[in-house]
Steps between C-alpha positions, in 0.01 A plus 500: 500500500636840399415869522471752219579845639736579788364836613383584850233228507678254272796503741277355773355240264855385431596513869208283606513264206833366624325349804164368376392143556464314172690742277858566394598852395611502136609863516362826367512738207497879501564736209726717721840329496637703791195423713527132407863487611422661837204273575689189389791585727281585800269199480733246346258424217584465131413794274405390147604751235209407270135433585494188284793358697302533824186353342695204367639433849160522672170315542330810646570873529385804693445804281596809701556762230318830429130450426527573129740205459292248698310357205793471252725330757229273642378390156856424395539275805161333447590427136797299631271303734599674823273569796484873572436721801435857383513784749195725520352643291487195276556719194388829345176406322222244527579389145857418602371314805259292292778410257730394785227291662412330172862417429558367854193275474611372158849428633364341818715718727431686824448877469483668841461869586711663770232655719706481817235635740313168472786362709490779759466354850201722580315391186574132561372535858181677391394269215340230722272767651381661175124458459341694213639851567272790416753783507879514473715808547868501407772763542850461357730802539873520432772764454613553143730236356617522137476119473165417343425862409503416129135397548212669681454438873197284412729244333791560737333484845121489482499174305609319819174599664292443188615136508422471873152649456422266210621206708301594810175585321509231232250681276506689173557876498192678366588868530821699545535864599845653547697822524873560493767762445863511386731676747865410443476294181307531172285207618241490779675503841195513730177313428174401663260243359153383601385164367154348519471123465229271364442376855412855610827539692701821471875557523695824515876513440738791545860485381771766510872490426561860609410468868706614798412179683475131423167325546355169379167436669197296406162515677236235435137533611266201496180391674691304762741778595792720400861420409779756505828393339835680514678355199824686576523338843342170394249521785125530531197505726157341466204628698212253471143513625462266794329172405135482604479874560148623577484842335175583678670451835775751429285751310340690792812688604868566435739216579876460475622348175613186683139420589414397144836470320787262568860542395621203294880464474636478145799274459693340216849351476771758453689511173654745255225560241732487200652173619150353542403624154804340339454175692136485389615542140756221531243273663247570223759429229597174670136400552528517878234766550245724332586821318417765762493799264430387145564682178122538473503680836764737369298557184187581703685749724654664194161532328351678802808722535464608137130573556603722790754675276228562242272643768779730620564619145130575459495695828797711388351587158380861464125541531317548171511862391809583711842571355683307769741791543 
């Protein structure tokens, strides 16, 4: 198993790949020769000068290159019969995603999407308690980082939460409303989206890459209670209505929250999310486990992200009859 791309994230793919159960690191390829030499020396992993050399030495690869190169690199690997893990977003367009999925199915190879938040400890702890959520609120704020800024914040950061919302609600998106503004880049740097689902559930997502503070929080409201997840810390809380609660008995007057709500501890085994993501990929390729985040999942998240981008573009268009000056 090898890695295509040795940038900030690719470095950690290479670092962790050296230690995975069931895989041997075949090396990596990066177009920057100086970067390749530094990473090879630091991690003790072979740097392949040509992409085809890495593909020929591998049964599977992680594609960790800029978004615009995801589809060309992944399709090249699939054509050689390799299993592929593509970092989010899966690619740039739905058409590219459909082509990749079709080629992976025809070749009979695993195509997994790198939505790392699925492996967040807080998310893993919350999943057993999810019961038809009605409203989800997500906030993801980060200081500016040039890495990833070649695409809008919707594809850079918000897509993490789009995937989580789709996973938790398990229903089709009916309506999308969104606003966003560019601040430091030509693309949208701050965005807010409101999605209505076929089930009647609603989700709101805010993402910013020009914040003074870091925040990654997810709040889930359902009939049985309320979950609050801190994705940055990997922790969460679940406040659940007490079983057998008689609403009529507590209705006459004010009562402390503890009288009708119980705190349920959320727990899941610790583990570095990227390591868990890579191990899940290896296990899926070897037939030892299911594909946790499929290529279809990545395609669905991308399709919703592009709908949000379209809604933002529509919201920024000058009103009819105005010059836009």
